[in-house]
MIKOLKOL-696279 format. One record per residue (C-alpha): residue number from 1; x, y, z. Coordinates in nm, 3 decimals, m for minus. Example, Ala and Ser with C-alpha at 12.3 -4.5 7.8 and 13.67 -1.06 7.14 Angstrom:
2
+------+---------+---------+---------+
! nufi !       X !       Y !       Z !
+------+---------+---------+---------+
!    1 !   1.230 !  m0.450 !   0.780 !
!    2 !   1.367 !  m0.106 !   0.714 !
+------+---------+---------+---------+
This chain:
334
+------+---------+---------+---------+
! nufi !       X !       Y !       Z !
+------+---------+---------+---------+
!    1 !  m5.564 !  m4.891 !   6.187 !
!    2 !  m5.378 !  m4.676 !   6.422 !
!    3 !  m5.449 !  m4.609 !   6.797 !
!    4 !  m5.475 !  m4.305 !   7.012 !
!    5 !  m5.291 !  m4.359 !   7.343 !
!    6 !  m5.308 !  m4.106 !   7.634 !
!    7 !  m5.001 !  m4.032 !   7.850 !
!    8 !  m5.126 !  m4.095 !   8.220 !
!    9 !  m4.873 !  m3.849 !   8.344 !
!   10 !  m4.907 !  m3.546 !   8.118 !
!   11 !  m5.227 !  m3.614 !   7.943 !
!   12 !  m5.053 !  m3.589 !   7.611 !
!   13 !  m5.200 !  m3.790 !   7.312 !
!   14 !  m4.992 !  m4.000 !   7.075 !
!   15 !  m5.112 !  m4.161 !   6.756 !
!   16 !  m4.944 !  m4.515 !   6.718 !
!   17 !  m4.946 !  m4.697 !   6.390 !
!   18 !  m5.033 !  m5.056 !   6.485 !
!   19 !  m5.133 !  m5.219 !   6.145 !
!   20 !  m4.827 !  m5.167 !   5.961 !
!   21 !  m4.542 !  m5.094 !   6.215 !
!   22 !  m4.225 !  m4.950 !   6.067 !
!   23 !  m3.906 !  m5.152 !   6.174 !
!   24 !  m3.547 !  m5.038 !   6.159 !
!   25 !  m3.514 !  m5.095 !   5.810 !
!   26 !  m3.766 !  m4.822 !   5.715 !
!   27 !  m3.574 !  m4.529 !   5.879 !
!   28 !  m3.289 !  m4.362 !   5.690 !
!   29 !  m3.025 !  m4.320 !   5.956 !
!   30 !  m2.831 !  m3.994 !   5.894 !
!   31 !  m2.453 !  m4.025 !   5.956 !
!   32 !  m2.223 !  m3.770 !   6.077 !
!   33 !  m1.980 !  m3.592 !   5.873 !
!   34 !  m1.674 !  m3.533 !   6.096 !
!   35 !  m1.567 !  m3.167 !   6.128 !
!   36 !  m1.237 !  m3.073 !   6.041 !
!   37 !  m1.012 !  m2.881 !   6.266 !
!   38 !  m0.864 !  m2.947 !   6.624 !
!   39 !  m1.096 !  m3.095 !   6.884 !
!   40 !  m1.103 !  m2.902 !   7.203 !
!   41 !  m1.207 !  m3.195 !   7.403 !
!   42 !  m0.901 !  m3.401 !   7.310 !
!   43 !  m0.588 !  m3.451 !   7.552 !
!   44 !  m0.337 !  m3.173 !   7.489 !
!   45 !  m0.597 !  m2.925 !   7.393 !
!   46 !  m0.713 !  m2.838 !   7.740 !
!   47 !  m0.619 !  m2.468 !   7.685 !
!   48 !  m0.897 !  m2.451 !   7.418 !
!   49 !  m1.168 !  m2.491 !   7.691 !
!   50 !  m1.259 !  m2.279 !   8.001 !
!   51 !  m1.069 !  m2.415 !   8.310 !
!   52 !  m1.207 !  m2.748 !   8.452 !
!   53 !  m1.449 !  m2.749 !   8.746 !
!   54 !  m1.412 !  m3.134 !   8.802 !
!   55 !  m1.199 !  m3.387 !   8.666 !
!   56 !  m1.068 !  m3.756 !   8.720 !
!   57 !  m0.697 !  m3.780 !   8.674 !
!   58 !  m0.407 !  m3.951 !   8.838 !
!   59 !  m0.274 !  m3.780 !   9.153 !
!   60 !   0.046 !  m3.665 !   8.965 !
!   61 !  m0.159 !  m3.512 !   8.672 !
!   62 !  m0.161 !  m3.127 !   8.651 !
!   63 !  m0.509 !  m2.950 !   8.657 !
!   64 !  m0.609 !  m2.845 !   8.308 !
!   65 !  m0.340 !  m3.081 !   8.155 !
!   66 !  m0.353 !  m3.403 !   7.976 !
!   67 !  m0.377 !  m3.731 !   8.161 !
!   68 !  m0.738 !  m3.720 !   8.261 !
!   69 !  m1.002 !  m3.978 !   8.237 !
!   70 !  m1.300 !  m3.764 !   8.245 !
!   71 !  m1.326 !  m3.377 !   8.250 !
!   72 !  m1.605 !  m3.121 !   8.324 !
!   73 !  m1.564 !  m2.764 !   8.211 !
!   74 !  m1.791 !  m2.473 !   8.172 !
!   75 !  m1.943 !  m2.431 !   7.808 !
!   76 !  m1.729 !  m2.179 !   7.618 !
!   77 !  m2.055 !  m2.068 !   7.462 !
!   78 !  m2.300 !  m2.113 !   7.738 !
!   79 !  m2.682 !  m2.076 !   7.709 !
!   80 !  m2.696 !  m1.903 !   8.041 !
!   81 !  m2.446 !  m1.691 !   8.243 !
!   82 !  m2.331 !  m1.804 !   8.591 !
!   83 !  m2.249 !  m1.432 !   8.690 !
!   84 !  m2.485 !  m1.183 !   8.808 !
!   85 !  m2.795 !  m1.155 !   9.019 !
!   86 !  m3.124 !  m1.298 !   8.929 !
!   87 !  m3.376 !  m1.030 !   8.845 !
!   88 !  m3.739 !  m1.067 !   8.733 !
!   89 !  m3.972 !  m0.795 !   8.586 !
!   90 !  m4.290 !  m0.774 !   8.402 !
!   91 !  m4.327 !  m0.619 !   8.058 !
!   92 !  m4.705 !  m0.583 !   8.029 !
!   93 !  m4.840 !  m0.928 !   7.971 !
!   94 !  m4.486 !  m1.072 !   7.938 !
!   95 !  m4.243 !  m1.195 !   8.197 !
!   96 !  m3.877 !  m1.155 !   8.191 !
!   97 !  m3.596 !  m1.290 !   8.391 !
!   98 !  m3.212 !  m1.224 !   8.362 !
!   99 !  m3.029 !  m1.515 !   8.187 !
!  100 !  m2.862 !  m1.647 !   8.514 !
!  101 !  m2.769 !  m2.029 !   8.505 !
!  102 !  m2.484 !  m2.257 !   8.467 !
!  103 !  m2.393 !  m2.453 !   8.150 !
!  104 !  m2.122 !  m2.723 !   8.181 !
!  105 !  m1.978 !  m2.996 !   7.956 !
!  106 !  m1.886 !  m3.340 !   8.067 !
!  107 !  m1.627 !  m3.490 !   7.841 !
!  108 !  m1.689 !  m3.846 !   7.893 !
!  109 !  m1.351 !  m3.995 !   7.752 !
!  110 !  m1.032 !  m3.866 !   7.640 !
!  111 !  m1.052 !  m4.100 !   7.338 !
!  112 !  m1.193 !  m3.906 !   7.038 !
!  113 !  m1.312 !  m4.224 !   6.868 !
!  114 !  m1.509 !  m4.394 !   7.161 !
!  115 !  m1.877 !  m4.322 !   7.232 !
!  116 !  m2.078 !  m4.351 !   7.543 !
!  117 !  m2.184 !  m4.706 !   7.443 !
!  118 !  m1.819 !  m4.807 !   7.416 !
!  119 !  m1.722 !  m4.718 !   7.760 !
!  120 !  m1.683 !  m5.007 !   8.032 !
!  121 !  m1.935 !  m5.030 !   8.306 !
!  122 !  m1.686 !  m4.867 !   8.540 !
!  123 !  m1.602 !  m4.570 !   8.313 !
!  124 !  m1.980 !  m4.524 !   8.258 !
!  125 !  m2.028 !  m4.534 !   8.638 !
!  126 !  m1.777 !  m4.255 !   8.663 !
!  127 !  m1.966 !  m4.046 !   8.402 !
!  128 !  m2.290 !  m4.091 !   8.596 !
!  129 !  m2.130 !  m4.003 !   8.924 !
!  130 !  m1.991 !  m3.688 !   8.767 !
!  131 !  m2.344 !  m3.586 !   8.679 !
!  132 !  m2.440 !  m3.639 !   9.030 !
!  133 !  m2.141 !  m3.451 !   9.185 !
!  134 !  m2.198 !  m3.145 !   8.962 !
!  135 !  m2.564 !  m3.127 !   9.014 !
!  136 !  m2.517 !  m3.163 !   9.399 !
!  137 !  m2.264 !  m2.858 !   9.366 !
!  138 !  m2.511 !  m2.652 !   9.190 !
!  139 !  m2.803 !  m2.722 !   9.422 !
!  140 !  m2.632 !  m2.497 !   9.678 !
!  141 !  m2.683 !  m2.201 !   9.450 !
!  142 !  m2.990 !  m2.029 !   9.568 !
!  143 !  m3.053 !  m1.873 !   9.231 !
!  144 !  m3.091 !  m2.202 !   9.071 !
!  145 !  m3.424 !  m2.433 !   9.077 !
!  146 !  m3.359 !  m2.728 !   8.838 !
!  147 !  m3.051 !  m2.912 !   8.694 !
!  148 !  m3.094 !  m3.096 !   8.366 !
!  149 !  m2.851 !  m3.351 !   8.246 !
!  150 !  m2.865 !  m3.440 !   7.881 !
!  151 !  m2.691 !  m3.581 !   7.583 !
!  152 !  m2.707 !  m3.511 !   7.211 !
!  153 !  m2.524 !  m3.812 !   7.054 !
!  154 !  m2.436 !  m3.726 !   6.678 !
!  155 !  m2.453 !  m3.407 !   6.492 !
!  156 !  m2.789 !  m3.475 !   6.351 !
!  157 !  m2.915 !  m3.512 !   6.716 !
!  158 !  m2.768 !  m3.158 !   6.796 !
!  159 !  m2.416 !  m3.239 !   6.895 !
!  160 !  m2.160 !  m2.966 !   6.784 !
!  161 !  m1.853 !  m3.190 !   6.801 !
!  162 !  m1.799 !  m3.561 !   6.732 !
!  163 !  m1.594 !  m3.615 !   7.055 !
!  164 !  m1.837 !  m3.769 !   7.299 !
!  165 !  m1.979 !  m3.545 !   7.577 !
!  166 !  m2.282 !  m3.479 !   7.776 !
!  167 !  m2.429 !  m3.146 !   7.920 !
!  168 !  m2.556 !  m3.012 !   8.244 !
!  169 !  m2.761 !  m2.691 !   8.241 !
!  170 !  m2.877 !  m2.550 !   8.572 !
!  171 !  m3.175 !  m2.319 !   8.540 !
!  172 !  m3.357 !  m2.043 !   8.756 !
!  173 !  m3.698 !  m2.189 !   8.664 !
!  174 !  m3.846 !  m2.532 !   8.640 !
!  175 !  m3.868 !  m2.628 !   8.268 !
!  176 !  m4.239 !  m2.648 !   8.147 !
!  177 !  m4.204 !  m3.009 !   8.031 !
!  178 !  m4.094 !  m3.101 !   8.395 !
!  179 !  m4.374 !  m2.892 !   8.538 !
!  180 !  m4.620 !  m3.092 !   8.323 !
!  181 !  m4.485 !  m3.419 !   8.456 !
!  182 !  m4.484 !  m3.285 !   8.819 !
!  183 !  m4.840 !  m3.161 !   8.804 !
!  184 !  m4.960 !  m3.495 !   8.637 !
!  185 !  m4.776 !  m3.690 !   8.901 !
!  186 !  m4.946 !  m3.480 !   9.179 !
!  187 !  m5.287 !  m3.526 !   9.034 !
!  188 !  m5.235 !  m3.899 !   8.989 !
!  189 !  m5.136 !  m3.928 !   9.355 !
!  190 !  m5.408 !  m3.715 !   9.489 !
!  191 !  m5.648 !  m3.959 !   9.325 !
!  192 !  m5.476 !  m4.287 !   9.397 !
!  193 !  m5.226 !  m4.212 !   9.667 !
!  194 !  m4.966 !  m4.382 !   9.458 !
!  195 !  m4.675 !  m4.275 !   9.250 !
!  196 !  m4.757 !  m4.285 !   8.880 !
!  197 !  m4.413 !  m4.388 !   8.773 !
!  198 !  m4.409 !  m4.669 !   9.027 !
!  199 !  m4.729 !  m4.789 !   8.891 !
!  200 !  m4.618 !  m4.755 !   8.529 !
!  201 !  m4.296 !  m4.974 !   8.630 !
!  202 !  m4.523 !  m5.228 !   8.796 !
!  203 !  m4.757 !  m5.243 !   8.514 !
!  204 !  m4.479 !  m5.291 !   8.245 !
!  205 !  m4.330 !  m5.569 !   8.446 !
!  206 !  m4.667 !  m5.755 !   8.492 !
!  207 !  m4.749 !  m5.726 !   8.111 !
!  208 !  m4.399 !  m5.792 !   7.990 !
!  209 !  m4.486 !  m5.671 !   7.648 !
!  210 !  m4.273 !  m5.349 !   7.628 !
!  211 !  m3.981 !  m5.448 !   7.857 !
!  212 !  m3.627 !  m5.448 !   7.698 !
!  213 !  m3.429 !  m5.537 !   7.983 !
!  214 !  m3.394 !  m5.501 !   8.366 !
!  215 !  m3.156 !  m5.562 !   8.659 !
!  216 !  m3.183 !  m5.541 !   9.025 !
!  217 !  m3.258 !  m5.171 !   9.044 !
!  218 !  m3.380 !  m5.064 !   8.705 !
!  219 !  m3.625 !  m5.137 !   8.423 !
!  220 !  m3.592 !  m5.029 !   8.071 !
!  221 !  m3.905 !  m5.015 !   7.851 !
!  222 !  m4.041 !  m4.871 !   7.528 !
!  223 !  m4.314 !  m4.666 !   7.694 !
!  224 !  m4.695 !  m4.729 !   7.620 !
!  225 !  m4.711 !  m4.379 !   7.495 !
!  226 !  m4.405 !  m4.384 !   7.306 !
!  227 !  m4.372 !  m4.035 !   7.109 !
!  228 !  m4.100 !  m4.154 !   6.887 !
!  229 !  m3.992 !  m4.496 !   6.730 !
!  230 !  m3.768 !  m4.690 !   6.964 !
!  231 !  m3.800 !  m4.444 !   7.241 !
!  232 !  m3.694 !  m4.594 !   7.568 !
!  233 !  m3.736 !  m4.494 !   7.937 !
!  234 !  m3.515 !  m4.642 !   8.211 !
!  235 !  m3.703 !  m4.625 !   8.544 !
!  236 !  m3.571 !  m4.695 !   8.888 !
!  237 !  m3.770 !  m4.991 !   9.072 !
!  238 !  m3.756 !  m4.805 !   9.402 !
!  239 !  m3.919 !  m4.478 !   9.449 !
!  240 !  m3.668 !  m4.187 !   9.442 !
!  241 !  m3.754 !  m3.840 !   9.321 !
!  242 !  m3.395 !  m3.687 !   9.270 !
!  243 !  m3.121 !  m3.848 !   9.059 !
!  244 !  m2.850 !  m3.669 !   9.244 !
!  245 !  m2.954 !  m3.851 !   9.573 !
!  246 !  m2.904 !  m4.199 !   9.439 !
!  247 !  m2.668 !  m4.427 !   9.611 !
!  248 !  m2.342 !  m4.549 !   9.448 !
!  249 !  m2.482 !  m4.895 !   9.447 !
!  250 !  m2.791 !  m4.761 !   9.254 !
!  251 !  m2.550 !  m4.576 !   9.027 !
!  252 !  m2.366 !  m4.905 !   8.955 !
!  253 !  m2.689 !  m5.075 !   8.848 !
!  254 !  m2.778 !  m4.765 !   8.639 !
!  255 !  m2.457 !  m4.768 !   8.453 !
!  256 !  m2.496 !  m5.134 !   8.380 !
!  257 !  m2.856 !  m5.086 !   8.226 !
!  258 !  m2.754 !  m4.756 !   8.045 !
!  259 !  m2.467 !  m4.950 !   7.869 !
!  260 !  m2.692 !  m5.243 !   7.785 !
!  261 !  m2.977 !  m5.033 !   7.637 !
!  262 !  m2.740 !  m4.798 !   7.442 !
!  263 !  m2.583 !  m5.112 !   7.300 !
!  264 !  m2.908 !  m5.252 !   7.196 !
!  265 !  m3.010 !  m4.933 !   7.027 !
!  266 !  m2.678 !  m4.911 !   6.840 !
!  267 !  m2.714 !  m5.276 !   6.702 !
!  268 !  m3.064 !  m5.238 !   6.617 !
!  269 !  m3.054 !  m4.902 !   6.455 !
!  270 !  m2.704 !  m4.906 !   6.304 !
!  271 !  m2.558 !  m4.652 !   6.535 !
!  272 !  m2.843 !  m4.395 !   6.484 !
!  273 !  m2.798 !  m4.045 !   6.657 !
!  274 !  m2.996 !  m4.007 !   6.988 !
!  275 !  m3.088 !  m3.768 !   7.271 !
!  276 !  m3.104 !  m3.869 !   7.631 !
!  277 !  m3.245 !  m3.663 !   7.917 !
!  278 !  m3.252 !  m3.739 !   8.289 !
!  279 !  m3.577 !  m3.606 !   8.424 !
!  280 !  m3.544 !  m3.551 !   8.784 !
!  281 !  m3.712 !  m3.350 !   9.057 !
!  282 !  m3.652 !  m2.985 !   9.105 !
!  283 !  m3.398 !  m2.873 !   9.388 !
!  284 !  m3.686 !  m2.791 !   9.601 !
!  285 !  m3.953 !  m3.052 !   9.534 !
!  286 !  m4.299 !  m2.993 !   9.676 !
!  287 !  m4.383 !  m3.340 !   9.772 !
!  288 !  m4.116 !  m3.622 !   9.736 !
!  289 !  m4.380 !  m3.889 !   9.742 !
!  290 !  m4.530 !  m3.782 !   9.405 !
!  291 !  m4.231 !  m3.769 !   9.151 !
!  292 !  m3.981 !  m4.034 !   9.033 !
!  293 !  m3.667 !  m3.955 !   8.840 !
!  294 !  m3.600 !  m4.137 !   8.514 !
!  295 !  m3.394 !  m4.144 !   8.192 !
!  296 !  m3.568 !  m4.076 !   7.848 !
!  297 !  m3.374 !  m4.204 !   7.532 !
!  298 !  m3.494 !  m4.085 !   7.192 !
!  299 !  m3.338 !  m4.211 !   6.872 !
!  300 !  m3.337 !  m3.924 !   6.609 !
!  301 !  m3.510 !  m4.116 !   6.353 !
!  302 !  m3.810 !  m3.891 !   6.276 !
!  303 !  m3.883 !  m3.515 !   6.282 !
!  304 !  m4.151 !  m3.311 !   6.472 !
!  305 !  m4.352 !  m3.135 !   6.194 !
!  306 !  m4.664 !  m2.915 !   6.138 !
!  307 !  m4.915 !  m3.162 !   6.286 !
!  308 !  m4.724 !  m3.215 !   6.599 !
!  309 !  m4.657 !  m2.861 !   6.648 !
!  310 !  m5.020 !  m2.763 !   6.569 !
!  311 !  m5.178 !  m3.028 !   6.806 !
!  312 !  m4.930 !  m3.128 !   7.074 !
!  313 !  m4.990 !  m3.482 !   6.953 !
!  314 !  m4.707 !  m3.703 !   6.829 !
!  315 !  m4.738 !  m3.969 !   6.544 !
!  316 !  m4.527 !  m4.282 !   6.604 !
!  317 !  m4.510 !  m4.529 !   6.310 !
!  318 !  m4.353 !  m4.794 !   6.545 !
!  319 !  m4.555 !  m4.949 !   6.811 !
!  320 !  m4.343 !  m4.976 !   7.145 !
!  321 !  m4.439 !  m5.347 !   7.168 !
!  322 !  m4.282 !  m5.410 !   6.843 !
!  323 !  m3.983 !  m5.183 !   6.925 !
!  324 !  m3.920 !  m5.374 !   7.249 !
!  325 !  m3.949 !  m5.709 !   7.077 !
!  326 !  m3.674 !  m5.604 !   6.821 !
!  327 !  m3.446 !  m5.456 !   7.103 !
!  328 !  m3.491 !  m5.762 !   7.314 !
!  329 !  m3.384 !  m5.973 !   7.025 !
!  330 !  m3.050 !  m5.785 !   6.963 !
!  331 !  m2.749 !  m5.999 !   6.993 !
!  332 !  m2.512 !  m5.789 !   7.195 !
!  333 !  m2.122 !  m5.805 !   7.129 !
!  334 !  m1.937 !  m6.020 !   7.394 !
+------+---------+---------+---------+
């Protein structure tokens, strides 16, 4: 017997298989086939990328030269163009906007073999801080309304290179999925005068069925309405609408819990590819009391198919309660 569960934020429904849950052994993890050729993200190949916009390197290191620990560069093949004016026009019933935006690559490590889960806590904190600094810089552009930080880990999950990297895209519009969360959070706040994300965090801590791990400032859970097997959310315990405004103390705690959850996912799912997305408030939030930034991590174990496209529902063969139990039981390497 399965259950229909409704997301209290967006109103979206998910079908959860509860009678015969699928564990890690059921899923066929697709492995990457390393691409040949020279990697543009490796040290010594800096000329293969556009000039860096931010980097961590020793004081004696040359700009756009080797010796860096982290490097941010414009995407050589951007989804949007940073130059030009933002223009909008109507084409009958259709709306059109010029493709203005910023698309950057955060090269997380100079080591081609290391992945995000391999980084030390301090290295991961530096990566997260770079997300913040670049988002803050792009907030000053009046053309832009939203900054999205995301990572595709593994070729199956959408990465184009095996070298570990994240991406930041700043958009002239607020994405539809974020708008759904914003409106749902506003409706919840109007009805109860409380943040729905804060209430979710409180209830998950109280029930303790879907909690994977926690620390002083963050809670990692397999959400009650998980759309995908072993989906996880990392929620700040304190209300804060914008990721870019988190303090460095909070970022340190965030790095600690992200490192742990990625390690647990890797051990439980045999290094399965995954996507993560930081959902944060738009650059000009209507009401800071209603929205709460968070990280969503989705292992690439299943595919969205006809039923999902046709209904907007998701089918999840692994109940989040079962997924959290497995992830909690993982023995992490010392």
